[in-house]
Backbone bond lengths (Angstrom), bond angles and torsions (degrees), N, CA, C in turn:
res aa  C-N    CA-C-N  psi(-1)  N-CA   C-N-CA  omega(-1)  CA-C   N-CA-C  phi
1 M - - - 1.459 - - 1.521 111.18 -
2 T 1.334 116.85 -43.00 1.466 119.83 -177.66 1.513 112.42 -68.44
3 D 1.353 117.79 -15.87 1.460 120.22 -179.95 1.525 111.60 -62.18
4 S 1.346 117.53 -26.90 1.459 120.69 -175.83 1.523 112.56 -98.43
5 I 1.322 117.21 2.02 1.470 121.00 -176.81 1.525 110.01 -104.07
6 S 1.324 115.38 136.08 1.459 119.93 173.30 1.522 108.72 -137.94
7 Y 1.331 115.33 161.51 1.461 121.01 -175.70 1.523 110.76 -126.99
8 T 1.331 115.37 148.87 1.462 120.40 170.67 1.527 108.83 -79.92
9 T 1.327 116.14 168.51 1.469 119.27 178.04 1.530 111.05 -63.20
10 E 1.347 116.94 -34.43 1.466 119.96 177.35 1.523 111.13 -63.81
11 E 1.332 116.45 -41.86 1.465 120.26 179.96 1.522 111.13 -67.28
12 I 1.336 116.23 -38.97 1.465 119.95 177.23 1.526 110.03 -61.94
13 A 1.328 116.42 -43.19 1.467 120.55 179.84 1.527 110.93 -59.62
14 R 1.348 116.44 -41.78 1.469 119.32 179.28 1.534 111.32 -68.24
15 L 1.324 116.99 -41.11 1.462 120.75 -178.00 1.526 111.77 -65.39
16 L 1.342 116.52 -40.38 1.461 120.45 -177.50 1.527 112.72 -91.92
17 K 1.367 115.58 -5.64 1.471 121.19 -178.84 1.524 111.54 58.15
18 I 1.339 114.33 48.44 1.458 122.12 176.76 1.523 108.19 -132.02
19 S 1.326 117.19 171.69 1.464 119.96 179.56 1.521 110.82 -79.09
20 K 1.348 115.96 159.15 1.457 119.96 177.28 1.522 111.13 -62.55
21 L 1.335 117.08 -35.10 1.463 119.55 178.69 1.524 111.17 -64.80
22 T 1.335 117.72 -33.69 1.464 119.92 176.29 1.523 110.10 -67.81
23 V 1.334 117.13 -36.95 1.468 120.28 175.85 1.527 109.79 -60.91
24 Y 1.333 116.68 -45.94 1.468 119.71 178.42 1.522 111.25 -62.40
25 D 1.319 116.97 -35.75 1.462 120.18 177.61 1.524 110.74 -64.27
26 L 1.333 117.58 -40.66 1.468 121.10 177.34 1.527 110.94 -63.87
27 I 1.328 116.06 -39.97 1.472 120.06 177.45 1.519 110.16 -65.78
28 K 1.342 115.67 -44.35 1.474 120.89 -179.35 1.523 111.86 -58.78
29 K 1.334 115.98 -39.55 1.463 120.86 -178.46 1.523 113.05 -80.81
30 G 1.326 117.16 -4.90 1.457 119.79 179.83 1.512 114.03 82.39
31 E 1.319 117.61 8.79 1.458 120.66 -179.22 1.519 111.95 -80.79
32 L 1.334 116.88 -20.15 1.457 121.79 179.96 1.526 108.12 -130.80
33 P 1.338 118.23 99.48 1.474 120.89 -178.73 1.521 111.42 -58.52
34 S 1.329 116.60 141.32 1.457 120.52 -178.34 1.517 109.61 -146.34
35 Y 1.326 115.34 170.95 1.460 121.44 174.40 1.513 108.04 -150.16
36 R 1.310 115.73 162.15 1.457 120.76 -173.99 1.520 110.54 -102.82
37 V 1.336 115.58 134.60 1.463 122.77 170.68 1.527 105.94 -121.03
38 G 1.318 117.03 102.96 1.455 120.40 -171.92 1.516 109.43 65.22
39 K 1.324 117.55 -124.30 1.469 121.91 178.72 1.524 111.97 -94.43
40 Q 1.338 116.41 -0.63 1.459 120.50 -172.58 1.523 111.54 -104.71
41 M 1.331 115.36 137.25 1.459 120.89 174.34 1.524 109.24 -88.84
42 R 1.350 116.49 140.38 1.457 121.27 178.98 1.521 109.44 -131.03
43 V 1.326 115.41 152.46 1.465 123.22 179.51 1.516 107.62 -127.75
44 D 1.320 116.43 127.92 1.464 119.89 178.46 1.525 110.83 -70.39
45 A 1.336 115.30 146.83 1.463 120.64 -179.19 1.528 111.07 -58.11
46 A 1.323 116.73 -37.42 1.466 119.85 -179.28 1.525 111.00 -64.13
47 D 1.340 116.18 -38.91 1.470 119.68 179.14 1.527 110.87 -69.88
48 L 1.331 116.77 -34.63 1.461 119.63 176.12 1.530 110.76 -64.54
49 E 1.340 116.57 -44.05 1.470 119.80 179.18 1.523 110.84 -64.28
50 A 1.342 116.96 -38.49 1.466 120.39 178.76 1.525 110.61 -64.27
51 Y 1.349 116.37 -39.39 1.464 120.09 177.01 1.527 110.65 -61.87
52 K 1.327 116.94 -45.58 1.468 120.94 -179.40 1.531 111.25 -61.90
53 L 1.337 116.16 -37.63 1.472 119.67 177.05 1.517 110.94 -65.66
54 R 1.345 117.21 -40.44 1.472 120.53 179.09 1.524 110.57 -64.41
55 M 1.335 116.51 -35.38 1.458 119.55 -179.86 1.533 111.36 -68.92
56 R 1.340 115.83 -29.25 1.468 118.68 176.47 1.526 110.46 -74.39
57 S 1.348 114.67 -29.63 1.466 120.43 177.40 1.514 107.14 -132.94
58 P 1.331 117.68 83.02 1.471 122.17 -166.46 1.523 113.77 -56.76
59 A 1.312 113.24 138.30 1.466 120.75 173.96 1.519 107.33 -129.02
60 A 1.305 116.44 165.14 1.468 119.96 -178.83 1.516 110.12 -66.69
61 P 1.348 118.37 131.21 1.463 120.42 178.26 1.519 111.37 -70.23
62 S 1.330 114.51 151.11 1.469 118.89 178.95 1.514 109.72 -86.78
63 A 1.317 116.66 159.26 1.464 120.94 178.86 1.520 109.92 -79.14
64 A 1.308 116.10 156.24 1.458 120.01 178.31 1.509 109.00 -147.85
65 G 1.348 115.03 161.29 1.447 119.46 179.22 1.507 111.52 -119.42
66 S 1.323 118.36 78.32 1.456 122.72 -179.49 1.522 109.94 -133.34
67 L 1.338 114.89 152.31 1.458 122.14 175.38 1.517 108.44 -122.89
68 V 1.313 117.58 129.01 1.456 121.47 176.61 1.531 108.66 -93.80
69 I 1.339 115.91 119.77 1.462 122.93 178.74 1.519 107.64 -109.66
70 T 1.329 117.59 120.23 1.458 120.62 -176.85 1.518 111.58 -103.01
71 G 1.321 115.28 152.88 1.459 121.42 176.66 1.508 111.32 130.75
72 Q 1.338 116.74 170.23 1.462 120.73 -172.63 1.519 114.28 -117.66
73 D 1.324 118.73 -8.46 1.463 119.46 -176.83 1.520 110.50 -71.20
74 I 1.332 116.00 143.86 1.461 121.22 -177.91 1.527 112.24 -63.27
75 S 1.335 117.03 -22.74 1.467 119.98 178.07 1.526 111.81 -60.08
76 L 1.326 116.95 -27.20 1.467 120.60 -179.18 1.517 111.83 -71.76
77 E 1.335 117.09 -26.67 1.468 119.97 174.97 1.530 109.11 -65.84
78 L 1.334 115.39 -42.83 1.463 119.56 177.59 1.523 111.37 -63.92
79 L 1.330 115.32 -41.64 1.460 119.56 -179.94 1.525 110.53 -61.08
80 A 1.323 117.02 -45.62 1.464 120.58 179.77 1.524 110.78 -60.51
81 K 1.334 116.20 -41.03 1.473 120.15 -179.29 1.522 111.29 -64.90
82 H 1.333 116.99 -43.26 1.468 120.51 -177.63 1.533 111.62 -75.19
83 L 1.329 116.42 -32.03 1.464 119.09 -177.97 1.518 111.56 -72.84
84 E 1.327 117.00 -30.96 1.463 119.90 178.59 1.528 109.19 -67.31
85 G 1.297 116.33 118.59 1.453 120.99 -179.23 1.510 114.37 83.75
86 A 1.344 118.17 5.54 1.466 120.89 178.82 1.523 110.30 -67.84
87 P 1.337 118.62 148.05 1.463 121.01 177.93 1.528 111.18 -56.46
88 G 1.324 116.65 128.91 1.448 121.39 179.16 1.514 114.07 90.52
89 A 1.347 117.29 -8.20 1.462 119.90 -178.39 1.521 112.15 -78.03
90 G 1.333 116.71 -13.85 1.469 120.11 175.82 1.514 114.24 66.23
91 G 1.331 117.18 28.56 1.457 120.31 178.22 1.518 114.41 73.43
92 L 1.332 117.58 16.22 1.462 119.97 -179.89 1.527 110.96 -65.97
93 R 1.311 115.41 146.06 1.463 121.58 -177.93 1.523 109.78 -107.02
94 P 1.338 118.66 114.13 1.468 120.36 178.40 1.528 111.17 -72.13
95 L 1.321 115.77 134.32 1.462 122.96 174.11 1.522 108.02 -115.80
96 R 1.338 116.77 137.74 1.461 120.67 -178.29 1.519 111.12 -100.24
97 A 1.333 117.00 130.64 1.461 123.16 174.77 1.527 107.56 -122.91
98 Y 1.321 116.72 127.98 1.465 121.15 -173.28 1.526 109.76 -96.95
99 A 1.323 115.44 79.70 1.466 122.19 -177.88 1.522 109.68 -119.57
100 G 1.349 116.31 154.41 1.449 121.58 177.30 1.521 111.69 -71.60
101 S 1.326 115.60 170.09 1.465 121.41 -172.78 1.527 113.11 -61.34
102 L 1.339 117.48 -49.02 1.463 119.65 -178.16 1.524 111.77 -66.79
103 D 1.343 116.15 -44.65 1.457 119.66 178.39 1.527 110.81 -60.80
104 S 1.316 116.58 -35.48 1.465 120.73 179.95 1.523 111.40 -65.52
105 L 1.336 117.02 -43.55 1.462 120.15 178.96 1.525 111.40 -64.75
106 V 1.330 116.46 -39.19 1.469 119.85 177.03 1.524 109.88 -64.84
107 A 1.332 116.81 -39.70 1.463 120.62 177.81 1.530 110.89 -62.56
108 M 1.332 117.22 -38.42 1.463 120.19 177.22 1.526 110.47 -64.28
109 Y 1.326 116.38 -41.62 1.467 120.37 177.83 1.526 110.69 -59.66
110 R 1.328 116.19 -34.65 1.469 121.11 -179.68 1.523 112.94 -84.04
111 G 1.332 117.62 -4.02 1.452 120.70 -179.67 1.512 113.99 84.15
112 E 1.359 118.14 19.48 1.451 121.94 -175.75 1.525 113.16 -101.84
113 A 1.322 118.52 -3.48 1.458 121.41 -178.82 1.519 109.41 -142.21
114 D 1.334 116.27 148.50 1.470 121.50 -176.45 1.524 112.99 -107.61
115 I 1.321 116.68 -43.01 1.468 122.06 178.73 1.522 106.75 -124.37
116 V 1.314 115.63 112.51 1.461 121.36 -175.70 1.526 109.53 -107.71
117 S 1.313 116.48 130.57 1.467 120.35 173.16 1.519 108.58 -98.19
118 T 1.320 116.22 142.60 1.463 119.36 -176.22 1.520 111.20 -149.97
119 H 1.342 115.44 143.94 1.476 121.56 174.94 1.523 106.83 -145.27
120 L 1.319 115.42 75.26 1.463 122.97 -174.58 1.530 109.78 -111.21
121 Y 1.318 115.84 118.39 1.467 121.40 -177.07 1.522 110.59 -91.08
122 D 1.333 116.16 134.32 1.459 122.40 176.91 1.532 108.48 -107.46
123 G 1.330 115.50 115.43 1.456 119.97 -175.17 1.511 114.44 -68.29
124 D 1.326 118.31 -27.93 1.463 120.84 -178.11 1.525 112.14 -73.18
125 S 1.336 116.12 -40.66 1.464 119.69 -177.79 1.524 112.86 -97.23
126 G 1.340 116.41 -17.96 1.457 119.87 -175.02 1.512 112.59 73.25
127 R 1.330 117.45 15.66 1.466 121.78 -177.12 1.521 110.48 -109.06
128 Y 1.325 113.61 158.65 1.456 120.29 175.56 1.528 110.82 -100.53
129 N 1.314 115.94 139.64 1.467 126.71 162.10 1.525 117.57 73.86
130 L 1.324 119.39 -57.34 1.462 120.20 -172.91 1.529 113.78 -56.02
131 P 1.338 120.36 -41.91 1.466 118.46 178.62 1.529 113.13 -57.53
132 Y 1.330 117.03 -35.79 1.464 121.29 179.89 1.528 111.39 -77.46
133 I 1.324 116.17 -42.11 1.463 120.43 -179.39 1.519 110.24 -60.36
134 R 1.333 116.66 -43.01 1.464 120.92 -179.05 1.528 111.98 -63.10
135 R 1.334 116.04 -34.69 1.467 119.02 -178.76 1.522 112.26 -76.49
136 I 1.334 117.14 -31.50 1.472 120.31 -174.26 1.527 112.11 -91.55
137 L 1.325 117.60 -42.53 1.473 120.83 -177.30 1.526 110.40 -94.45
138 I 1.311 115.97 50.95 1.469 121.22 -177.79 1.525 110.37 -62.17
139 G 1.326 116.04 126.94 1.461 120.79 175.96 1.514 114.96 79.56
140 A 1.322 117.71 -2.72 1.474 120.40 -178.11 1.526 110.24 -94.27
141 P 1.342 117.16 141.04 1.471 119.86 174.07 1.531 109.21 -80.05
142 Y 1.316 117.95 118.66 1.463 119.79 -176.27 1.520 110.90 -137.86
143 M 1.320 114.41 162.94 1.464 122.48 175.91 1.522 107.75 -127.56
144 V 1.328 115.86 137.46 1.463 121.74 176.47 1.528 107.56 -112.40
145 I 1.325 116.03 125.66 1.463 122.34 -175.35 1.523 108.61 -122.59
146 H 1.315 116.85 131.21 1.466 120.47 -179.92 1.526 110.08 -74.96
147 L 1.325 115.89 128.31 1.465 120.46 176.01 1.525 110.72 -95.58
148 L 1.334 117.08 -53.68 1.460 119.31 -178.30 1.528 110.27 -165.88
149 G 1.301 115.31 164.42 1.455 121.95 170.51 1.517 108.34 -106.65
150 R 1.325 116.71 145.46 1.462 120.06 177.77 1.523 108.68 -149.40
151 M 1.322 115.61 151.07 1.460 120.54 -175.06 1.526 110.13 -86.51
152 A 1.336 115.36 130.90 1.466 121.57 175.46 1.526 108.75 -117.99
153 G 1.309 114.73 157.31 1.457 118.86 -179.74 1.510 111.30 177.44
154 L 1.317 116.23 -150.29 1.459 121.80 -176.03 1.520 111.60 -101.71
155 Y 1.323 116.19 136.24 1.458 122.09 164.83 1.533 106.49 -91.59
156 V 1.321 117.41 131.52 1.466 121.45 176.48 1.521 108.05 -133.12
157 R 1.327 115.63 165.39 1.458 119.99 -178.62 1.534 110.77 -66.65
158 E 1.306 115.29 154.88 1.463 121.97 -177.36 1.525 110.28 -54.49
159 G 1.313 115.31 130.62 1.456 120.59 -177.89 1.514 113.78 85.04
160 N 1.362 116.88 -6.05 1.467 123.12 -179.80 1.529 111.27 45.80
161 P 1.352 116.57 60.67 1.474 119.62 -173.92 1.519 114.15 -62.31
162 L 1.343 118.04 -22.91 1.461 120.46 -179.24 1.526 112.18 -93.19
163 G 1.321 117.03 -1.86 1.458 120.82 176.25 1.515 114.16 64.45
164 L 1.336 117.49 35.50 1.462 120.57 178.78 1.522 109.38 -74.67
165 S 1.335 116.25 136.64 1.464 118.72 -177.70 1.519 114.10 -136.30
166 G 1.332 118.49 -10.58 1.465 119.43 -178.33 1.505 111.89 -168.12
167 W 1.330 114.69 -179.04 1.465 120.95 -176.21 1.525 112.29 -61.67
168 C 1.316 117.72 -36.64 1.469 120.52 -177.03 1.526 112.21 -63.36
169 D 1.320 117.18 -27.46 1.461 120.80 -179.35 1.521 112.79 -68.18
170 L 1.327 117.15 -16.45 1.462 119.99 -173.75 1.521 112.65 -75.63
171 G 1.311 117.42 -5.34 1.458 120.85 175.51 1.522 113.34 -85.05
172 R 1.344 117.45 -2.14 1.460 120.07 179.20 1.533 110.73 -65.30
173 P 1.321 118.12 141.10 1.469 119.97 177.17 1.527 111.41 -70.99
174 G 1.328 115.76 149.23 1.468 121.23 173.57 1.509 115.87 90.26
175 L 1.338 118.44 -3.16 1.465 120.21 179.65 1.526 110.59 -73.68
176 R 1.340 115.58 145.94 1.463 121.53 177.95 1.526 108.61 -112.53
177 L 1.320 116.44 127.07 1.458 122.96 -175.23 1.526 111.59 -103.92
178 A 1.328 116.80 138.30 1.465 123.02 165.12 1.523 105.64 -100.99
179 N 1.324 117.51 106.97 1.466 122.11 -168.17 1.525 111.42 -103.88
180 R 1.313 115.56 157.87 1.463 122.51 174.40 1.519 110.83 -93.14
181 E 1.340 115.68 169.47 1.463 121.12 -179.27 1.527 110.61 -74.53
182 R 1.336 116.16 160.32 1.465 121.22 177.95 1.526 109.82 -59.14
183 G 1.332 115.73 137.49 1.460 120.43 178.58 1.514 114.34 92.39
184 A 1.340 117.62 -15.39 1.465 120.52 177.51 1.523 109.52 -72.06
185 G 1.328 116.49 142.70 1.457 120.29 -178.23 1.511 113.14 -59.07
186 A 1.345 117.38 -37.41 1.466 120.51 -179.66 1.523 110.94 -65.57
187 R 1.331 117.03 -37.72 1.469 119.45 178.89 1.525 110.58 -70.22
188 V 1.322 117.10 -40.74 1.463 120.04 177.39 1.531 110.03 -60.74
189 L 1.336 116.63 -42.92 1.469 120.32 178.35 1.523 110.62 -59.23
190 L 1.333 117.05 -47.57 1.458 120.53 179.31 1.530 111.20 -60.14
191 E 1.325 116.72 -49.03 1.462 120.10 -175.68 1.531 112.14 -65.32
192 E 1.322 116.70 -36.96 1.459 119.82 178.04 1.529 111.53 -68.41
193 Q 1.327 116.85 -41.03 1.468 119.76 179.19 1.522 110.96 -66.29
194 L 1.329 117.44 -37.16 1.459 120.43 176.99 1.521 110.89 -69.86
195 R 1.332 116.34 -41.01 1.470 120.69 -177.01 1.526 111.55 -60.52
196 V 1.327 117.01 -47.83 1.466 119.30 -175.98 1.530 111.54 -69.98
197 R 1.344 116.69 -13.97 1.472 120.26 177.75 1.521 112.45 -103.23
198 G 1.330 116.11 2.74 1.452 120.08 177.75 1.514 114.63 71.72
199 I 1.339 117.07 24.52 1.468 121.71 178.36 1.527 108.24 -96.93
200 R 1.324 117.39 127.15 1.467 120.83 -177.33 1.525 109.63 -79.68
201 A 1.332 116.53 113.69 1.462 121.21 -175.88 1.517 112.05 -62.76
202 G 1.326 116.73 -41.20 1.454 120.72 -175.88 1.510 114.23 -64.99
203 A 1.320 118.07 -14.56 1.470 121.35 -179.99 1.527 111.96 -83.18
204 I 1.329 117.77 -10.34 1.463 121.03 -177.91 1.525 109.33 -83.15
205 A 1.316 117.67 129.81 1.463 122.21 179.52 1.529 110.10 -60.28
206 G 1.341 116.18 132.81 1.460 121.15 179.96 1.512 114.23 93.41
207 Y 1.335 117.10 -5.23 1.466 120.54 -176.52 1.524 112.16 -58.05
208 D 1.327 118.14 -38.36 1.466 121.60 -175.46 1.522 113.76 -87.40
209 E 1.331 117.54 -6.67 1.471 120.58 177.66 1.521 107.97 -98.98
210 T 1.329 117.43 114.23 1.463 119.76 -168.99 1.524 113.34 -113.35
211 L 1.332 114.15 154.70 1.463 124.12 177.82 1.522 108.23 -124.01
212 T 1.330 116.40 157.97 1.467 119.09 -168.89 1.530 114.91 -107.67
213 S 1.331 118.35 14.21 1.468 118.86 177.27 1.524 110.06 -159.22
214 H 1.338 115.50 159.46 1.461 121.03 174.65 1.533 110.26 -59.85
215 M 1.339 116.06 -41.01 1.464 120.55 -178.57 1.522 111.35 -61.42
216 A 1.342 116.52 -41.37 1.466 119.90 -179.47 1.522 111.17 -65.41
217 V 1.336 116.66 -39.00 1.469 120.82 177.93 1.529 109.53 -64.05
218 A 1.332 116.37 -47.77 1.467 120.33 -179.49 1.526 111.27 -61.37
219 A 1.332 117.02 -40.03 1.463 120.89 -179.72 1.521 111.55 -66.22
220 R 1.337 117.14 -37.14 1.468 121.09 178.64 1.540 110.40 -61.57
221 I 1.323 115.94 -40.39 1.465 120.28 -179.60 1.529 110.41 -73.10
222 A 1.334 116.52 -39.81 1.466 120.19 178.21 1.522 111.38 -61.24
223 A 1.348 116.99 -31.72 1.464 121.37 179.41 1.526 112.49 -78.65
224 G 1.350 117.36 -6.67 1.452 121.23 179.39 1.515 114.31 83.77
225 D 1.344 116.75 11.93 1.459 120.72 -178.04 1.527 112.86 -91.55
226 A 1.322 117.89 -1.72 1.459 122.81 176.27 1.521 107.88 -152.76
227 D 1.340 116.05 157.59 1.467 121.08 -179.12 1.518 113.12 -93.36
228 F 1.335 116.58 -30.14 1.464 118.73 -178.62 1.520 110.40 -157.07
229 G 1.325 114.45 163.52 1.453 123.20 173.35 1.508 107.64 -157.88
230 V 1.318 116.05 173.06 1.463 121.34 179.12 1.521 108.63 -115.92
231 G 1.317 116.54 135.16 1.455 119.78 179.73 1.511 111.27 -172.64
232 I 1.327 115.22 -167.25 1.458 121.00 -177.94 1.523 110.74 -100.50
233 E 1.322 114.89 158.16 1.458 121.52 -174.17 1.524 112.57 -61.63
234 K 1.322 116.89 -38.77 1.468 121.19 -174.14 1.527 111.73 -58.79
235 A 1.324 118.00 -42.90 1.460 121.22 -178.58 1.526 110.88 -64.73
236 A 1.329 116.57 -37.68 1.465 120.04 178.66 1.522 110.86 -62.01
237 A 1.321 116.38 -40.80 1.462 120.80 -179.95 1.528 110.86 -66.81
238 L 1.323 117.01 -36.30 1.465 120.96 -178.59 1.524 111.98 -72.25
239 V 1.316 117.31 -38.73 1.466 120.58 -177.76 1.526 111.52 -76.71
240 G 1.339 116.62 -43.20 1.453 120.50 -177.98 1.521 111.78 73.02
241 R 1.321 116.36 175.64 1.473 123.97 178.21 1.527 112.72 59.77
242 I 1.322 116.94 19.47 1.459 122.04 170.81 1.525 107.49 -138.81
243 E 1.321 116.54 171.04 1.462 120.60 175.29 1.517 109.34 -118.64
244 F 1.305 115.00 150.82 1.462 121.39 -178.93 1.514 109.17 -115.49
245 I 1.331 116.33 129.75 1.463 122.16 177.92 1.528 107.48 -109.67
246 P 1.333 118.63 104.34 1.473 120.85 -178.01 1.519 111.13 -70.37
247 L 1.346 115.95 132.21 1.465 119.85 -177.37 1.521 114.21 -128.93
248 I 1.342 118.06 -26.59 1.463 119.09 -175.66 1.528 110.38 -155.39
249 Q 1.323 115.56 143.00 1.467 120.70 174.87 1.523 108.70 -89.28
250 E 1.315 116.48 115.44 1.456 121.54 179.70 1.519 111.44 -79.99
251 S 1.319 115.70 146.25 1.460 121.51 169.72 1.522 107.11 -102.18
252 Y 1.321 115.92 108.95 1.469 121.97 -178.46 1.527 107.26 -97.57
253 D 1.330 115.70 106.66 1.461 121.75 -169.48 1.525 112.35 -117.67
254 L 1.324 114.82 160.79 1.462 122.63 175.93 1.526 109.45 -110.54
255 V 1.328 115.56 143.54 1.461 121.51 177.79 1.527 108.22 -122.01
256 V 1.332 116.34 133.69 1.467 121.73 175.32 1.529 108.34 -133.51
257 L 1.313 116.09 149.89 1.461 120.90 175.74 1.519 109.80 -88.77
258 K 1.327 116.46 131.61 1.467 121.43 -177.43 1.534 110.78 -90.33
259 T 1.326 115.00 70.43 1.461 120.37 174.60 1.521 108.27 -96.12
260 P 1.339 118.15 158.02 1.467 119.65 178.90 1.524 113.08 -54.57
261 A 1.324 116.91 -37.03 1.464 120.49 -178.46 1.527 112.30 -69.49
262 N 1.337 117.01 -22.09 1.468 120.27 -176.06 1.517 114.20 -94.42
263 L 1.322 117.66 -13.96 1.465 119.98 -169.87 1.524 113.54 -59.58
264 S 1.342 117.83 -36.89 1.466 119.60 -177.27 1.527 110.94 -67.25
265 W 1.333 117.55 -45.95 1.467 117.24 -178.86 1.533 112.39 -77.15
266 I 1.354 118.30 -20.29 1.464 119.51 173.32 1.523 109.80 -63.53
267 E 1.330 116.78 -40.31 1.467 120.06 176.29 1.523 110.70 -63.24
268 A 1.339 116.09 -39.00 1.467 120.06 177.23 1.527 110.61 -65.53
269 L 1.333 116.95 -37.55 1.469 121.33 177.82 1.521 110.72 -63.44
270 L 1.330 116.49 -47.28 1.468 119.85 179.69 1.525 110.55 -61.81
271 G 1.323 116.18 -41.60 1.462 119.91 178.56 1.521 111.89 -62.37
272 T 1.328 116.31 -39.71 1.464 120.88 178.90 1.517 111.17 -65.63
273 L 1.340 116.67 -47.01 1.464 120.85 -178.79 1.530 112.19 -60.86
274 R 1.321 116.24 -33.13 1.463 120.97 -176.53 1.525 113.06 -92.44
275 S 1.316 117.01 -1.98 1.468 120.19 -175.62 1.530 110.81 -77.75
276 E 1.315 115.99 147.38 1.461 121.41 179.76 1.524 112.42 -64.95
277 P 1.351 119.66 -42.22 1.476 118.13 179.13 1.527 113.08 -58.59
278 F 1.339 117.02 -42.05 1.466 119.92 179.45 1.525 110.67 -65.83
279 K 1.320 117.03 -47.47 1.466 120.32 -178.77 1.533 111.53 -64.19
280 R 1.323 115.79 -35.37 1.464 119.22 -179.72 1.531 110.57 -64.69
281 E 1.335 116.64 -44.60 1.463 120.03 178.91 1.525 111.25 -66.63
282 L 1.330 116.37 -38.94 1.461 120.30 179.99 1.528 110.41 -65.99
283 A 1.319 116.72 -39.98 1.464 120.72 179.60 1.524 111.54 -64.19
284 A 1.327 116.67 -29.39 1.464 120.66 -179.74 1.527 112.18 -67.31
285 L 1.324 117.44 -20.21 1.464 120.62 179.61 1.524 111.72 -75.63
286 S 1.332 118.12 -20.40 1.467 126.17 179.35 1.525 112.25 62.37
287 G 1.315 115.64 157.13 1.457 121.96 177.68 1.515 114.48 87.28
288 Y 1.331 117.78 2.59 1.459 121.59 -179.49 1.526 110.44 -112.62
289 D 1.324 115.97 144.74 1.461 122.08 170.83 1.527 107.06 -96.92
290 L 1.315 116.52 112.92 1.469 121.59 -175.61 1.521 111.96 -106.95
291 S 1.326 117.82 15.83 1.462 121.04 -174.59 1.526 112.21 -65.36
292 R 1.354 118.22 -22.55 1.463 120.35 -178.10 1.537 112.17 -120.68
293 T 1.299 117.61 14.21 1.466 121.03 -178.20 1.529 110.65 -57.74
294 G 1.332 116.21 128.44 1.449 121.25 179.80 1.518 114.10 89.87
295 E 1.334 117.55 -2.05 1.479 120.56 178.76 1.517 110.56 -76.56
296 I 1.337 116.91 133.80 1.458 121.69 176.61 1.520 108.31 -80.54
297 I 1.322 116.78 114.86 1.455 122.20 -177.67 1.523 111.13 -84.19
298 H 1.327 115.24 -37.90 1.453 120.06 -177.40 1.525 108.92 -149.97
299 D 1.331 116.02 135.84 1.461 120.77 179.42 1.515 107.54 -131.53
300 A 1.354 114.89 95.68 1.465 119.43 -175.45 1.519 109.39 -87.34
């Protein structure tokens, strides 16, 4: 019976009571055999039971050739496709994990992710990403590579009936927020912009009710169940029936650890990011600034 049953990574995480990133780490290390169906990874029930038996009587894990790429932007799907089979990649298989920026950096610190995407705004310095990376990856040799720029701002209801135009307007009483989950770049951006202006985030209606994607936030506002949210321009265009107020150009960057074992595929990653086929496909998605794609921002 179990021969015909398979599980998604989300289902495995629920069954084992672990995070999805830990599931990807087990797959990456070869401890949990998997296969791809479209963009989704699946694990057969028999392989899951075999893993559980090995954990009761531990055996040496087998080696595997996989890379876990975290983040939610569609550009990462293209990156995974181009990186698979790229010259110098050594046949590594990219796995996608849909985690927020902060959770992704913590996962990298724990050894559960290989290529982390991040767009975390620091209100004190006005910079993206590096202030957070330095605090989380303490003592680790890492490289930060620019993937793309994208416009972030406010989603508001069609016609902008409340006349919202900037961060300072969010201190008005009675506003309803469609918020993102803790650790998401959009939520960090909102909280930092409110903090530096002395606006108490927790006083805004809807602050504690969270959604897990830009699309979900935009859809909540389009349905009239919230007055504003923070997200990227692309999601607003896809959902429709809302308006987007551009406020800041985000730096959407990739982080990799510079360990001896990673150096060969890091070169393959840089080659992929700088290649014309990858940039051409990325440009076709529109809404991205690719003028610095593949630039090394920081090399620790």
